Structure formats: C-alpha cells, structure tokens
N, C-alpha and C positions, 0 to 999 in steps of 0.2 A: 504494500500500500504506500503510495507516494504522499508527500506532505506539501501543502502550500504554505509559504512564508510571506506574511504581509508586513511590509515596511512602509508606513506613511512618513513623509518628510516635508519639511518646510524650509527653514533657513539655517540648517545645522552647519553648513560650510564643510570644511575639510574632514571633520570628524565623521561625516556620513560615510566617507570612504572606509574608515575603520569598521563601521557596522557591516557594510557590504562585504568587505574582505573576510570578516569573521564567518559570514554565511558561506562564502566560497570555500572556506577551510573546514567545513563540517565533515566529520567522518562518515555520516550518512549522506549519500550523494543523490538520492532519488527525490528531488524536490523541485519546486518552481518558486521563484522569487517575484513577488508582485511589488514593484517599486511604484508607489502612488504619491505623486507630488501634489500637495495641497497649496497650489499657487506659490511655488518656491521662488526664492531669489535666483538670479542668473548664475551665481557662483555655485550654489548647491545643485542646480539643475545640471550644470556642466559636469560636476563630479559624479552625479548619478549616471549620466549617459556615457561616461568614459569606460564603463565596464561592459565588456563584450562577451557574454555567455548566453548560449541558446536557452538556458533555463530561466533567464530574466525577462519579465514582461513589464513594459513601461506604461504608466497612466498618469494623467495630470488634470487637476481642476484649474480652470481659468481664473476663478476667484476663490478666496479663502472660505472654505465650507466648515472648517473645524474638525477636530480629531474624531469625534463620534461619527459624523457623517462619512468621513474618509474610511474609517474602519468598517462601516456598513457597506461601503462601495467595494472594499477589498473582499468582503464575504461574498458579495454577489458575483464577482468575476473569478473567484477561486475555482480551480478545476478539481481539487482533490477533497477527500472527506475529512482530512485533518488540517487545521489552519493554526500556524504558530504566529503569535504576536511578536513584534519587534519594534523598537523605537530607533530613530535615526541617530541618536547620540550614545547608544549603548553598544556593547560588544558581546557576542555569543561565545560561550565555551565551545571548543570544537566538538564535544560529544553531546551538546544539548539536544539536538533533534533526535539523535540515535536513542538516547536514554528516555526521552519523553515518549517517543513512538513505541518503544519497547513496553512502557507502562500501559499504553492504550491497548497494545496487542495482548497483554496478559489480562486486562480487565476491560472488555468492550463497553461495560456499563458506565464508565467514566464520561462525564460531560466536559468538565473543565479541569485542567491539570497545570498547576504552577510549580515553581521551584524556588529555592533560596538563591541568594546572589552575593557576589563580592561588591564592595564599594570602590569606585575609582573617582578621581577628581577631574576637573576640567582639562588637565594636562595628561590625562590617561595614566596617572600614577596610581598604583595599587595601594589602597589605604587599609582595608581589613574586611571583616564580615559585615554586610549590611544588616542592621538590626530590624527585625520585623517579627510580629507576633505569630503564634501558631494559628492554624486555620480556625476561625470562629465556629461555634456550634449552635448559637442561638441568635435570634433577631437582634437582641440588645447588644450582643457581642459584635455583630456585623456593623452596628452603628458606631462602635468604638474603634473599628479596624477597617483597613482597606482590603483585608483578606489576602490578596495576592499582590506581589510586585508586578504591575500590569504587563510589562514587556516579557515576563517569563512565561506567560500563559500560552498553553496550547489547548484548543477546544475542537469539538466536531463541527463541521460546517452545518450540519442539521441543527444543532443546538444554537449556533450563532444566528442562523437564519430565522429560527423561531423566537429568538430573544435578542433583537437588535438593540444597539446602544441608543439612548435617548438623545436625539440630535438637538434638543433644545438646551442641553447643558454644554457650556463651554469648558467646564472643569468638573472633575468628580464623576465622569461618565462611567468609570469602572466600578466605583463604590455603589452607585445607584443600580447598576446591573446586578451586582452580587446580592444586594438587598431585595431586589425584585424577584430573583430566581432561586435563592438558596433552598427554599422549602421543597421545591420539586426537582432539584438537580443534584447530581453527585459531583461534589468538589473534592479534589485531592491535591495535597501539596507535598512534593518530594523534598527530602532534606538535602539533596545534592545541590551544590552551588554551581549553577549552569549559566550564569549571566554576570557580566561585569557592568554593574548599574552605576551610571554617572550622576554625580551631584556636585555642583560647584562649591568650592570652599566658602566663597562669599555668596551665600544664598540670598536670592531676591526676596526681601521682606515685603515688597509690594505684591509680588506673586503669592507669597504665603498668606497675606491678608485677604487677597481675592479668593484663594483656595478655601480659607476659613469661612468666608461669606457663602460660598457655594455649599460648603459642608453643612451649614445651618439650614440652607434650603433643602438639601437632601434629607436632613434629620426631620424636617417638618413634613416631608413627603411620606416618611415611614415612622411617624410618631406612634403608630399603633404598636410598635415593638418596644416602646418604653414600658418599664414596670409600673410607672405612676406619673401623674402630672408633675409631681415634685421632681421626679427623676429627670423629666424632660426639661423643666425650668432650670434645673441645676446645670444640665449639659449645655443649654443655650447660653446661660450666663457665663459658663466657663469658656465657651467659644468666643463670646464678645470680649472677655478679659484677655484671652490669648491674642486676639486681633489688635487690641490696644497695646499690649506688650510688644508686639512686633513693631508697631509704629514708634513706640518710645525707644526701643533698642536701636532702631534705624537712625535715630538722631545722634547716637554716640558711635556709630560705625562699628557695632559689635555683632553684625550678622553672622560672622564666622563662628561664633560660639555655638550656633545650632548645628554646625557641621559635625562637631565631636559627639553629639547625641545620637548620630545616625549609624555608628559603627562600633563593633567590638574587635579586639585584636585576634589574629589568627596564630596558631602555633607555628613554630619555626618551619616544620616540614611542609605544611600546607601553604604557608606564605611563599616559600621558595618555589614550590611547584606552580602555584597560581601566577606568581611574578613572571616566570619564564614563559608561560602560555601567553600572558598579556604582552610581554616583550616581543614575542614572535608575531602576534596578530597586529601589533602596531608598528611592525617593521623596524624594531629597535634591536633585533637579535644581533649579537656580536658574532664576528667571524670565528671560524673554527681554529682557535689558537693552539689546541693540543697537537693537531696534526703538523703544525709549523714550528713546534718548540720541542727541544730536548729537555725532558724533565726526569730527574732521578729521584725516586722516593727512597727514604731511609727509615728504618724502624729498629728499635732496640728491644730485645727480649731477654728474659731470665727465667729461672725456675723451671717449671714444667708447662709453659704457656705456648707450646708450639702450635696447637690447634687454633688459638686466637691469632697467632702470628700469620698462619696460612690464610686465614680469612682477610686479614689486613693486606697482605701481599696481593692476593687475588683481586681484591677490590681496587687497589692502586693500579695494577696492570690493566684492569678492565676500564678504569677511568682515563687511561692513555699514557701512563708513565712509561718511559722508554726502558727503564730498568729499575731494580730495587736492590738496595743494600740492606742486608740483615746483619745487625751486630748482635752476636751471641754473647751476652754479658754474663758469662758463667752459668749457663743453663745446666739443668740436671742431665745426667748421662743419657737417660732414655730420650729426653728432648733433643739432645745433640744429634742422636741418630736420625730422628725425624727431620730435623732442620737440614742435615746433610742430604737426605732424600729429596726434600723440597727444592733445595738449591741445584742438585744434579739433574732434576727433571726439567729445568727451564734455564736456558743460557742467559736470560735477561736478569737472573737473580744471582747476586754475589754475596757469599757468606763470609763475614769477618768474625773470627772467634777470639774472645778475651778469656784469659785463664780463670779469672775470678770476677765476681760481681762487685764493681767499684761504685755502683750507683748510676743513676740516670745521667749525671753530669759527665762521667767517664765514658759511658756508652754513646751519648750523643756527640761528645767531642770527637770520638773515633769516627762516627758517622760523617761529621763535617770534614774531617781529615781525609777520609776515603773518597768523598765526593770531590774535594779540591784536586785530588790526584787523577780524577777522571776528566772527561771533556764535556760534561753536561752544562746546560745553560742555567737551569734552576734546580735547587734542592728542595724537596718536599718532605718535611719531617712528619713522622706519624708515630704515635704510641703503638704498642703491639696489640692493642685491642680497639684500634680505630678502623671502622668499616665506613669508607667514604661512599657517597652517592656517585653514580657514574658521571654526572655532570659537574662534580665538585671541582675537578682540576681545571677544566675549561674556564669556569667562573673565576678561579683564583688567578689564572694567567692573565685574563682580561683586566682584573683589578690591579695586578702587579704592574702591568704595562701602563695603565692609566696613571699610576703613581710615579713610575719611572719617567714618563713623558713630562710630568709636572715638576719632578725633583731629580733630574738626571744625575746631579753631582753628589747626591746623598745616598746613604744606605736605606733601602726600603724593604719591608716585609709585609705579607698579607696572611692573615690566619682565617681558617674556616670557622663557621659557627659549630659549636659543640652543644647540642640541645640540653645535655645533662649538666653543663657548666652554668652555675647560677648567674655569673656575670654576663655571659653570652645571652642567656635567656632574658635577663633584665633589659639589656640593650635592645634585643629584638622586640620586646613588648613596649618599647618606647621610652624607657628610662634613659635619661641623659648619661653620658659617660661619667660626668662629675658626680652624679648621684649613685651610679652603679659601682664604680671602683672606689676602694678606700682612698681617702685623700692623703696628702702629705701631713704627717703628724698623727696618723692613725697607729694603732698597735694591734698586731695580730688580727687584721681585717676589721677591727672595731674603732669607730670614731663617734663620740657622744654627740657632737654637733651635727654630723651627718644623719644620725638617727632622729634627732629632734626635727631637722628639716624635712625628713621623709614623713614624719608624723604630721607636720603642719601641711605639707603639700598633699598628703594622703595618696601620694604617687599617682595622682590624676594628671597624666602627662599626654602630650600630643605625639603621635607616632612619627618616627623618622623613616619608616619603612616605605620609602618611595624610590623609584629608579634613580633619582638624583642623589639619593642618600644611601644607596646600598653599600657604600664603602665608608666606614666610620672609623676615625682615628681613635686608637686606644693606647694607654700608657705601657702596657705589657701584655703578653699572651702566653699560652702553653706551647710546648713543642708540637703537640698533636694537631696536625692540619696546617702547619706554618710553611708557607712557600717563600723562598728567599732567592734572589738572583745571585749568581756567582760573584759578581763585582761587589755586592753588598756584604757577602760573607767575608770577603778579603778585607773589608773595612771593620766589620764588627768583631771578627775573630772567633774564638772557640768558647764553648761553655766553660765555666770555672770549675775545674775538677775538685777543688778544695771543698766545695759545698756538698759533694756526695750525691744526695738526692733530696728532692723537694725544694721548690723555689729557685732551683738552678735555672729553670726556664724563665722564671720571672726576671732574674738578674740579667740573663742573656738577652732577652728581648727588650728590656728597658734601655739597653744601650743604643737602640736605633734612634730614639728621640734625643738621648743625651748627645749623640754625635751629630745632631742637626738633621736627621732623616725623619722618616715617617714609618709608623707601624699601624696597620689598619685591620679591621675585621670586615669580611665580605659576607653580607647577610644572606646571599643566595648560594653560598657554597656550604654544603652540609656534610659533616663527619660525625657519625654516631659512635658512642662508646659502647662496646659489647659488654664489658665487665664493670661492675659498680666500683665507685671510689672506695679505697681501703677503709677510710674512716666512717663510711656509711654502711659497711657490711654488717655491723653490729646493731643496725636499726636506729642509729643516732646520727646526727649531723652537727657540724660546727664544733664548739667547745665540748659538748657532750660526747661527740664522736671521738675526740682526742682522749677524753677521760676514760672512755670505755674501750679504747683501742688495746688489742692484745699484744701488739708488737711495740714494746717500749723504745726500741732502737729507732723505729720509724718516727715515733712521736718526738724523740729528741731532735732528729734532723729537721723535721717539719717545723718545729717551733724555733729552733736555733736560727735556721736560715731566714725565716720570715722576720724574726725580731731584728736580725742584722740588717735586712733590707729596709725595714721600717725605720730603724735607728739612723741609717745613713741618709734616708730621705728627709727625716725631720731635721737632721743636722744641716743638710744642704739648704733647706727652706727656713731654717732658724725657728722652727716651731717646737721649741723645747718644752714649754709649759703644756701645750696641747698633747704632746707625746706623753709627758709625765702623767697627766690626768687620765688619759686613755689606758696607760699601763696600770695605774692604780685600780681602775674599774675592772680591767681584765684580771688582774691578780686576785682581786676580791672574789670575782666569779669563779676562778679556779679553786680557791679555798672552799667556797660554798658548794661547788659541785663535788669536790673530793669528799667532803663530809656527807653530803646527801647520798652519794652512791658508794661511800666507803671505799674509795679508790685512792688511798693515801700514797702508795708507791708511785702511781701514775702522776699524782699531783706534784710530788717531789721531782719527778723526771721533767715535768713542764717547767718548774722553777729553775732547775739546773740548766735546762736548755735556754731559758730566758737570760740567765746570767752569762752564758757563753756567747749568746747572740749580741748582747749589749757590749761585750768586750771585743766582738769580732774575733772570737777565739775559734779557729777552724782546725785546731790540732787533732780533734777526734775525727777519724777517717772511717768511712763506711766500708765494711767488708761483707756485705750480703746480709740477708735476713737471719734473725736468730732462730 
C-alpha cells in the first residue's frame, strides 16, 4: 500500500528544501508527495519547483486560503489510502513513513496515528525532546491538549474525507478536529520520535496571543466537555491571563524564555544518533575523515581482562583505526596467552609487553612511546574496557581538524563522550563546564561555593547541544577516547610515571591548556564503558565508594594524586583559603563516614594519602594490585 504525503507551504524560504529532502530520504520509497503552495512567495515557490522527482505533484492556490482549506485540498487530490501530514519548516526522520505505515498494517482499525518529535530551532540545531502530553482520553483532556504534534500525523484518506478541517478557523484547526472526532475515532500515538519539529528560539508573542484567542473560541465550541460552568470560567480566565502575560513579557524582550519550556534533554546516545541524522538531512554531514587519516589506537590492559580488551580492539578497528597497540601491563599468565593469540590473528595489532604492572601512567607512557616510533598521524587512547561506537572516530577526527585549523601552532586534543562519566554526562545535559568541573581551589572534587551555586541555580540551564557547540573546551579529560595529533604529543610529552595510576590522565591532559593549546570534548563521539568504575563496584559512589573500597592501595593513589593536582592548582591560582576550607569539609566527611561505616583503616589510608599529596610526595610507587 502506497502513502500520500501532503506538504502545504507558504513563505518558508530555504528551509522548505530541508523538508522536501527529508521526504526524498525516506527508507520507505513507495509514496507520492503533494506539494501544495498556498499563494507562496516567489523564493519559496522556486525552491519547491527545483526538485525533480516523478513522485512529486505540484499544486498552488492563487490567493491565500489558509492551512485548513489547503489540507482539505490535499485530501481531495491524494491518490492513496494513507495520507501523512507534513509542514514546510519541519524535517522527517528517515524511517517515519516506514514505521507509521507498519503500524497501520498491523492494526487497520486505526484512524489517526501520531508520533513524538525532536525539537530543532530556526537554524536547524538539535535542541532535545519536544515536550508534549500523552494522548488524551476524555473530552476535558482534549480541551487541555492538542493531542498530536500536527505534522507527525498520518491518517486514512477515508477518515480525513469524512472529517474535514474547519476552514473557518485560521488557527487551532487541528485541536478542533480532534475535539470533534475523538469519540468515534481510534487515535494512537507512537513513542518513536519521527519528526524534527521546528520552533524559533525567539517565539512570536503576537502569534501566541492570537493562538490563545482562537483557543478560547474552540473551548466555547466544545464547552459541553467541561465538568462544570466553574471549570469553564476558570479555563477562560486562565486563557485571558496567559494572553496578557504574553503581551507584558513582549515589552521586556523575554520571549525566548518560553522556548526552554518546550523541550527536555535527551540522553547522550540518542542525542548523538539524532544529531547525525539531522546533520545528514540538512547537508551538514562532514566528509569521511577516517578513510583519509592514519589513526593508531592504543589500549593498556592488566590482570585477566583480555576479553574486555578484545572487544575494545575490535570496536576500534571497526571504527576505522589503521592499527592498534596493546600494552600488556603485567597481565596474568592465562591472559598473556590470549593476548598473544589476538595479536597473531591480525597484522594490524601490535602487542607490547611490560614485565610488571606499573600502573596506568607507565602503560600509557609506553603506548605514546610506541606510537611516536610509528608513522601514524593520530593516536587514539582507549581504556581496555572502552567499546566505541562505529562513528566515534570519524567524529573525533573532524573535531580535531577543526581545532587544528583554529590553533595550528598549539597542542590540541579531543576526547569522546563517556556516558558513565558524571562530568561528561553533566556537560551533555547542558551544565556549563565551570559548573560541571571542580574549580581551582577545590579539594578532592569538592568545592563548597560551587555546591551553593548549583543549589541556587537548581541546575536549570540552557542546552549547549547544538551543531555549533558540539565541541566544548574542557580543562582535562580521561585517557579513554582521547584523540591527539602526533605534533601535539611531541609538545605535551608523556604521562608522568611517578603518579602510578589515577589522575595521571588528569595531569597529562591538563597540560594542553597550560601550554596554550586546546582540549575539547566532542558531544557526538560516543565511547561506552563495559566495566563499572572500581569505586562503584561496591554499590557506592564518591567518598562513600572510597571508604568502602576493598583495595587500599588503589585508594591511596587515587587520593594522593588528586590532592597533589588540586594543591598545585590552588597554588597557581592563589586560592589558599578556599582550598583550606574545602579540605576541612572533606576531612570532616571522611571522619564521619569512617565512623558511620566502621571503616577506620580505610579512613587512615585516605588521610595518609592526603598528607602525601599535599607534600607532592611520589616516593611510593605502584607495583600492581594487592
């Protein structure tokens, strides 16, 4: 069964081209597109007619008839039994028609089928999940809701012919239709997000006021659905108040505040996927950098983690790495045998074996050294439990090249997003770097003033997750997912092997900015952690995780190295009092936790590590896990 797609347009200009291209990109190809111009301007008409596809049919009104009339005209000329709505400023997900048609095929009793949507702004930047209610179930609920995001709707031609839009309404024609038909129709809304729904950041308050006036008119048409006269009076009064509020806010130029009420944040994985789809549909897709670049991935493993390592290596090669260096940092004998087998099975894999586990600093220093001896252009550092997405490397290369072109004389590095990393997750959710990362003067990730500011702001922030801001500068980063050009490594040097393990990556990557370069996170490059963090394996996180940690040696190095890093930063910024206050609060918390959980030995280990960190005493060297 074929599908008719109805696209009415007026004066959308060049963004109409995005809408049409998204239809041409549909995975379901058996459709017709009815492009119906409602007395459009010359520019938009020209854009519509530049598309040459035999499945497109063109119609046009000589005078402006309105959206409701144009939609009814589309229904009358549609050839097929299913009609999909579309607006001239929105963008379809490539699988929209396929998924909706499949739903109709599985349940022919459906009359109207909508979906959920992503929100984009006037520049086609992906913002997040468009906020909309669930499908109403009562007449009063339909009065409160528009039921569907109108351009996501697909309906049968029979139903649309029997239930035409009210052409007397210049606005709210969809809401009136749902109120008129819900009792005798079957409405369904899919949870799939199959539309990129456009709303401008500076929303037109004049239009919002007119919409509200039409909304009152529609409420009066269906007042029978109100529970009582009082309920109706209250709803009408609220509508008048809202209209007056729009007018008042317009005087202060604050219309953008309404934009943030229209969306919710997406998780890192879905944002990255949706962003790339939108990028492709709006012709902003970057060139295939991986095929034109020599990238060597490098990972460090230890113990009996060869199975995790194999998954990391396979994913890196699948993403386009030309080769992989595996540094065997004193693995168990059985793991050594398996690593030998992995390396011998693929000539792209090079195994470097260290006699004993000297910690991540020693392992990654060896990885950098081995790479410098090769002829690769970029080194891609990965933990041995990092499973990257297939497109992660391409995204990192594009990001690195953009930084290099802007700061050619300085060291640059780009790290991937690690969804399990709380700092990365915070940045992705829209928290500023200054609010997410512990500031100078903090102690063991804690800063009293930052906590107070977060409480005051309630972390209600505006998203940076737009194509113009997919690369965000950060003060430091983990090894896992870090891409560095060869020239930058020659400036930055090697990880500090004195640190042993923990925070050695922090110290290493912090050098980029200290040397006048840039270190950034690429929001569209995803690297997943297969194995949980060691301090969280006991069911606790943060300080509680340290207190409950079973490996006191790991605890010592984690605390000593972070304290040394924080102390040096506070000294450089001359924030001695702030550092001392945060240290006092942290130390008090350690005592309280040690007493609460009866972990006195672990508490003493934390204090011993703190003392060593404050003195920059790195005499204690890591020789593997206890």
